[in-house]
N, C-alpha and C positions, 0 to 999 in steps of 0.2 A: 046482825051486829056484832059488833067489834068485841070481842073478848079479851081480857086482861092479859095484858104480854103481847100481843098483836098490834101492828103499827102501821099506818097505810105509808104505803110506798106514794113518793110523787113520781108524777108522770115522766118519761126521760127526754131530753133534748131534742133528739131525733125520731121520727119514726120511720127506719128502715124499709119496712116491707112496702112504703110508700112513696118510693123514691124516682117513682118516673113520673112525667110531667105529662097530662092530657093534652086536648089538642089546642085550647085555649091559651093555655101556659106556654105551649110549644111555639105558639103561633107569637105569642109577646116576645117569648125568648128570640125570636126570630128576628122581630124588628131590632133589639139589640146587637145583634152582631152584625147587620144589616149598618147600622150605625157605626157601630165599630172600625168596620173595613171604610168608612168615610173619613172617620177621621185619622184614619191610618194617614191617609191622602193628604192631611192638610199640612201647612207646615208647623213649626216647632213651638209648642208641646202636645201636639198633634198623636204624634206614637206614643207616646206616654199616657195619655188621655186614652187613648183606646185600649190599652193593656189592659187601665182600670178598668175600663167599660167592662171588658170580660172578663176580669177579678170579680166585678161586680156581680157578674150573671151567674158565675158559678157559686157565689153567695148564695143569693137567692131561690136559684133553682137547687139549694141544700132541703132535704127530708124535714124539714123542722118540725117539731112537733105541735097539732092544733087538735083542738083549741088551746090558747095560749094559756088562759085564765088557771087551768090546773097545776101549770106548773110553777118550779120554785123560783125565788127571787134570782138566783144565781144564775138559773139556767137562761132566764127570760135576759135577762143584764147580758148573758152571755151574746144572745143571737141580736140584742139591739146593739152592742158595739161593734159587732162583725159586721152589721149591715151597715153602720154608719163610717166603718174606717177608710173604703174605697171614696166617699164624696168628702170626708175630711183630708185626704191626702191628693183629691184632687184641689180642692183649697192650696194646699200649698207648693203644688207643683205649677199652678198658674200664677201664684204670686212671685215663688221664684223665680219664672221665668220672664218678671216683672215687663207684664203689657203697657202700652203708653197710657191705655185708661187707668190702670190701678195706683196710680198715686194724684190724678185729676178728679176731681166730683164734676159730673152731670148741671148743666142749670137745675135752679132749685125747682121746676115747674115740673122737671122729670119727677121728684118726688111726691111731687102734690099728684102726679098723675098716676101714679103707684101708688099711692094710699087710696085712692077714688077705686083703683082697680081692685086691691086687694079687699077693702069693705063689699065691692059687687059681686067679687069671689063669694065671700061670706054668706051676704045676701041668697045667692045663687043655689050655696049649699043647703039651704032650708032654715040654719041655724037664727033662733032669734034672739035677737043678743040681750035684750030686755031679762027673757028668763034666764040666763047664762047669767048676766050680771048678778040677778035675784039668788042665784043658784038652785032656782025651782029646776034647772034642766039634771043640776048632779042630783037632787035629792029623787028624782025621778029614774036617772039609770043607776042608781042604789053605790053604795059604799067600795071600795078599790082597795087593795092591798098598798100601802105609801110606797113601797119599794116598785111595784106594779106599775101603779101612777105617775111615777116619777122618770121609769121607763118610756110612757107612753108622752108624758110631755117634753122628754129631751129630744125625744124621735123629730117629735115635730116641730123644735128648733134648729137641732142642726141640717134634718134635711131639708130646711127649707133652703139655710146657705150653700152647703154641699150640693147640693143637684141643682143648684144653677149654675157654679162652675163646672161640675162635669159635665151638663147638656148646654148651656147656654154659652161657653166660652167661645165656640167655636162664631158663635153669633157678631161677638165683639168689634172685629174687622176682617177687611175683605170683599170681592165682589166677584160678582162671573158666576157663570152659570155651575161650575163646581162648589162654592159658596154658598149658592142659591139650596141647593141639593141637601150639602151637608147640615143648614138649617132646618128644611123642613125634616130632614132625616130625624135631627136632633129632636124635635116638637112629639112626633110618633114615638119614638125611643121614650121620651120624657111619661108620655102617657102608659104606654107597653111596662113599663117598670114596675107600676101599680099594678099589673096584672099578674108577674110571673109567680111571686113568694106565694107560698101555702100558705090558705086560708083567706087569701084575697078575692073569695067570693062575690062580699058584699062590693067589691067595688063595678062590679055589671051592672048595678042599678041605674035604670036610666038617668039620674039626678045626678051620683057620681061620676057617671061617666061624662057627663054634660061640663061639669065643671072642670075634670081632667081636661077635655080637649078645650072649653075657652081657656083656663089658666093656660095650656100650654101654647096658644096664638097670643095670648094678650104678653106673658112674660119673654116670650120671643121678638114680638114687637116692641116692646120697651127697649129691650136690650138693642136691638136692630136700630131703631130711630134716636136712641140717644147716647151709642156708641159705648155705651157702661155697664157692666153687672149691676151694681149697686140699686140703681129703682127696680130692678127686679129682683133682687134679693129684700127689697123694703118690701114690698107686692106680696113676695111668698110668705114673708113672716107674717103678717097682718092675716093671712089669710088661711093658715096655722094656729094663729095665735088661739081660735076657740077651742082646738084640741086639746090645746097645753093648758088653756084654764079650768078645760072640765073635767081634766086629769087632775091636775092639783086639788079642785074642790070636792072630788071624790078621794081623795088620798085620808084615810082616820085611820088611825091606829090600832079600833077594834074590827075594821074589816079582816072577814073572816077567808079563811086560807084556805 
């Protein structure tokens, strides 16, 4: 029982005592290193993107304290912003390099196909949209602190855009064995990135892993076939939308800290 004058100290942002990577996280980190090496050999802005992948690897390997629910909103947002800094920078780098596809949209059919693919990923993930829209899933999950929920929603939206530019830009142009290898490594690295952060154990469930693999193949295929990142961005956004919606629904001013 807490006596008067005592204060409950919120957990720190980092758990320095657990900074070592286990075997699973180390293998995932290795996939990102190999992808960075492949990117460095690609035409501009390949080397810059390779450096961003390495920087991203450093960020996700930091010993962020888990579980995250007990940390302060400031601590959680510091991690959230740091996680998304590299993907956002990748968007800026690619657009500044002014690729041929940046100013031209592919045929509308590609966006229709992307929408179908995004909804298919939602279905594959097991999310029941009817229950989500009625608020039943939010009721089952329970309330969440508003700023914590906002961080989850922000990540779901920003990651969908930033990850496409970071992992799929290499697939927008080029041909040959080197390009094909880089595309395959990009798909592998995309899945691997979900397994490097601390607390990513849930991503090893069969359903989640299946969704990640199918998404990697689908998003790569959309990019290669359309010659543009935009259909893949739409597909990724739709796939992440239930996560953002659920987070917003769970955000209540009365959530316990």
